[in-house]
C-alpha positions as CSV (number, residue, x, y, z in Angstrom):
1,M,-17.3,12.6,13.8
2,S,-19.6,11.0,11.5
3,I,-19.3,7.2,12.6
4,R,-18.1,6.1,16.0
5,I,-16.8,2.7,17.2
6,I,-18.5,1.9,20.3
7,P,-16.9,0.5,22.9
8,E,-18.1,-3.0,24.4
9,E,-21.0,-1.4,27.7
10,E,-22.6,0.5,24.7
11,I,-23.3,-2.2,22.2
12,K,-26.3,-3.3,23.8
13,Q,-27.9,0.0,24.2
14,A,-27.1,0.6,20.6
15,A,-28.0,-2.4,18.8
16,G,-31.4,-1.9,17.3
17,S,-29.2,0.6,14.6
18,F,-27.0,-2.1,13.3
19,H,-29.3,-3.2,11.0
20,N,-27.4,-1.5,8.2
21,P,-24.0,-1.3,9.6
22,P,-22.0,2.4,9.0
23,L,-18.5,0.5,9.6
24,L,-17.4,-2.7,8.1
25,F,-13.8,-4.4,9.2
26,S,-12.3,-6.6,6.6
27,N,-12.1,-10.2,7.1
28,P,-8.4,-11.1,7.4
29,K,-8.7,-14.7,6.4
30,N,-9.9,-13.8,2.9
31,L,-9.0,-10.2,2.4
32,Y,-6.0,-11.2,0.5
33,Q,-6.9,-14.1,-0.9
34,H,-10.3,-13.0,-2.9
35,R,-7.6,-9.8,-3.9
36,A,-5.0,-11.9,-5.2
37,K,-7.5,-14.2,-7.2
38,R,-9.1,-10.7,-8.5
39,L,-5.9,-9.0,-9.4
40,R,-5.0,-12.3,-11.8
41,E,-8.2,-12.5,-13.5
42,L,-7.7,-8.9,-14.3
43,A,-4.3,-9.1,-15.9
44,K,-5.2,-11.8,-18.4
45,A,-4.7,-9.7,-21.8
46,H,-4.3,-7.0,-20.0
47,P,-1.7,-4.0,-21.3
48,L,-0.3,-4.0,-17.7
49,A,-0.6,-7.8,-16.9
50,D,2.9,-7.8,-15.8
51,Y,2.4,-5.4,-12.9
52,L,-1.1,-6.5,-11.8
53,L,0.5,-10.3,-11.7
54,F,3.6,-8.8,-9.5
55,V,1.5,-6.9,-6.9
56,A,-0.5,-10.1,-7.0
57,D,2.4,-12.1,-5.6
58,I,2.5,-9.4,-3.3
59,V,-0.9,-9.9,-1.5
60,D,0.0,-13.8,-1.8
61,S,3.2,-12.5,0.4
62,Q,0.8,-10.6,2.6
63,A,-1.6,-13.6,3.6
64,R,1.4,-15.6,4.1
65,I,2.8,-13.0,6.7
66,L,-0.5,-12.9,8.1
67,Q,-1.0,-16.6,8.7
68,Q,2.4,-17.3,9.8
69,H,3.8,-13.9,11.9
70,P,0.8,-12.2,13.1
71,I,1.2,-9.5,15.1
72,P,1.6,-9.3,18.9
73,Q,-1.8,-7.9,20.9
74,D,-1.0,-4.2,21.6
75,P,-1.5,-2.9,25.0
76,R,-2.8,0.3,23.5
77,L,-5.7,-1.5,22.5
78,A,-6.6,-3.8,25.6
79,K,-10.4,-3.7,26.6
80,N,-9.7,-1.4,29.8
81,N,-7.7,1.4,27.6
82,L,-10.1,1.7,24.6
83,S,-12.3,4.7,26.4
84,Q,-15.5,5.9,24.3
85,P,-13.3,9.6,23.6
86,L,-10.8,7.3,22.0
87,L,-13.2,5.3,20.2
88,A,-14.8,8.0,18.8
89,E,-12.7,9.8,17.0
90,H,-10.0,8.0,14.6
91,P,-8.5,5.8,17.1
92,L,-5.9,4.6,15.0
93,S,-5.3,7.9,13.2
94,A,-2.6,7.2,10.3
95,Q,-1.0,10.7,11.5
96,T,-1.2,10.2,14.9
97,W,-1.1,6.2,16.1
98,S,3.2,5.7,17.4
99,R,3.7,2.9,15.2
100,H,4.8,-0.8,16.6
101,P,8.5,-1.5,15.1
102,V,7.0,-4.8,14.4
103,W,5.6,-3.1,11.1
104,R,9.0,-3.0,9.8
105,E,9.5,-6.9,11.1
106,L,6.2,-7.2,8.7
107,L,8.5,-5.2,5.5
108,T,11.5,-7.2,5.7
109,I,9.8,-10.5,5.7
110,L,8.0,-9.3,2.9
111,L,11.1,-8.2,1.0
112,T,12.8,-11.7,1.6
113,D,9.6,-13.4,0.2
114,M,9.6,-11.1,-3.0
115,K,13.0,-11.7,-4.2
116,D,12.6,-14.3,-5.7
117,K,9.7,-13.2,-7.8
118,A,10.9,-10.1,-8.5
119,N,12.3,-8.9,-11.7
120,E,15.7,-6.7,-12.0
121,Q,14.4,-3.0,-11.2
122,S,12.2,-4.4,-8.4
123,L,15.2,-6.5,-7.1
124,Q,17.5,-3.5,-6.7
125,T,14.4,-1.8,-5.3
126,I,14.2,-4.6,-2.5
127,E,17.8,-4.6,-2.2
128,W,17.9,-0.8,-1.6
129,L,15.1,-1.0,1.3
130,E,16.7,-4.1,2.8
131,K,20.0,-1.8,3.5
132,T,17.9,1.1,4.5
133,S,18.0,2.4,8.2
134,D,15.2,2.2,10.7
135,S,14.9,6.0,11.4
136,E,15.2,6.3,7.2
137,L,11.8,3.9,6.7
138,E,10.0,5.5,9.4
139,R,10.8,8.5,8.0
140,L,9.6,7.1,4.2
141,A,5.9,5.8,6.2
142,D,6.0,9.0,7.7
143,K,5.5,10.4,4.3
144,L,3.3,8.1,2.9
145,L,1.1,8.5,5.8
146,R,1.0,11.8,5.8
147,Q,0.2,11.5,1.5
148,D,3.2,13.6,0.5
149,F,3.7,11.0,-2.1
150,S,6.2,13.4,-4.1
151,Q,8.7,12.9,-1.6
152,I,9.0,9.1,-2.2
153,S,9.3,6.7,-5.3
154,S,6.6,4.6,-6.2
155,D,8.8,1.8,-6.6
156,K,9.5,1.9,-2.5
157,A,6.3,2.8,-1.6
158,V,4.5,-0.1,-3.1
159,F,6.2,-2.1,-0.5
160,I,6.2,-0.2,2.5
161,W,2.8,0.6,2.2
162,A,2.3,-3.0,1.8
163,A,3.8,-3.3,5.0
164,L,1.9,-0.6,6.5
165,S,-1.6,-1.4,5.4
166,L,-1.0,-5.1,7.0
167,Y,-0.1,-4.1,10.2
168,W,-3.0,-1.6,10.3
169,L,-5.3,-4.5,9.5
170,Q,-4.3,-6.7,11.9
171,L,-5.1,-3.5,14.4
172,T,-8.3,-3.2,13.1
173,Q,-9.0,-7.0,14.6
174,Q,-7.4,-5.4,18.4
175,I,-10.5,-3.0,18.5
176,P,-14.5,-3.1,19.0
177,H,-16.4,-4.0,15.5
178,R,-19.4,-2.2,16.4
179,S,-20.4,1.2,15.1
180,I,-23.3,3.8,14.8
181,A,-23.9,6.8,12.5
182,E,-24.1,9.8,13.9
183,S,-24.5,12.1,10.9
184,S,-23.6,11.7,7.1
185,D,-21.4,14.5,6.9
186,N,-17.4,14.3,7.1
187,L,-17.1,11.1,5.8
188,H,-14.4,11.7,3.2
189,V,-11.9,9.9,5.6
190,C,-11.8,6.5,6.9
191,P,-13.1,6.9,10.8
192,V,-10.5,4.2,11.6
193,C,-7.3,5.7,10.5
194,A,-8.4,8.9,9.3
195,S,-7.1,7.8,5.6
196,A,-8.1,8.4,2.5
197,P,-10.3,5.3,0.6
198,T,-9.0,3.8,-2.8
199,A,-12.6,3.3,-4.1
200,S,-16.4,3.4,-3.9
201,V,-18.0,-0.1,-3.9
202,I,-21.8,-1.2,-4.3
203,H,-22.0,-4.3,-2.0
204,L,-24.3,-7.0,-2.9
205,G,-25.7,-9.3,0.1
206,S,-27.1,-8.3,3.2
207,T,-26.0,-4.9,2.2
208,Q,-26.9,-4.9,-1.2
209,G,-27.6,-1.3,-3.2
210,L,-25.2,0.2,-0.6
211,R,-22.4,2.5,-1.3
212,Y,-18.9,1.8,0.9
213,L,-16.0,3.4,0.4
214,H,-12.6,1.3,0.9
215,C,-9.6,2.7,3.1
216,S,-6.6,2.1,1.6
217,L,-4.8,1.5,4.7
218,C,-6.6,-0.5,7.0
219,E,-9.0,-2.4,4.5
220,S,-12.0,-1.1,6.6
221,E,-15.2,-0.1,4.7
222,W,-17.4,2.8,5.5
223,N,-21.1,3.8,4.3
224,V,-21.5,6.8,1.9
225,V,-24.5,7.5,0.7
226,R,-24.8,7.3,-3.2
227,A,-26.2,10.7,-3.7
228,K,-23.1,12.8,-2.1
229,C,-20.0,13.8,-3.5
230,T,-17.7,11.7,-1.2
231,N,-14.7,14.7,-1.3
232,C,-16.9,17.7,-0.8
233,D,-20.1,16.1,0.8
234,Q,-22.2,18.2,-1.7
235,S,-25.2,16.5,-3.4
236,Q,-25.7,18.8,-6.2
237,H,-24.7,18.1,-10.0
238,I,-24.1,14.0,-9.2
239,D,-24.0,12.4,-12.2
240,Y,-25.0,8.1,-12.6
241,W,-23.2,6.0,-14.7
242,S,-25.0,2.4,-15.4
């Protein structure tokens, strides 16, 4: 693996390598507030304004749930259980991590919260999800996390993914936040949960000019040089847009 999360006992040894952090973890305290604000700004005079505003309401709900219904500490992520091999290879892999049922509780709260804001079509989806069995919800979640998007409709996926992402974001707060870059290869998926990135962003501030990929699931970001394709790891035929 090219970016490795390190246990606390290794942090002092690697302290000199943290000037430009290869891996950044989102701050739950302001992540959703900033996202909802941005979505509402984008919605102004936009042809998809209704959808953007609806998604902003979902993000607001995520923020409230995070504050009012935080998930408990997962014993598997206790300090004495976080070995170097575990942290080195996608410690919260979406494909292998055994989800705690608490993610479904987050979904239930989210669905209840969104009922008053939903239109008729969205309300039908919410009611369908509320009646769906736990086993079926887990099956749908598995398909989403495996990126088998053709097997689940987008109207259901948006709510399930919002709950899964809220769950994974909180898991990332339970593991060490230091990392080292061992190479610049194989960075096309998240070093934390092995999910695909949703966007590339160019940072300002202390990491100005650096490109980070933003994880679609756990909201972490990892550095990939701008002169490299994030899909094939090649640097040939790269075009820059300004």
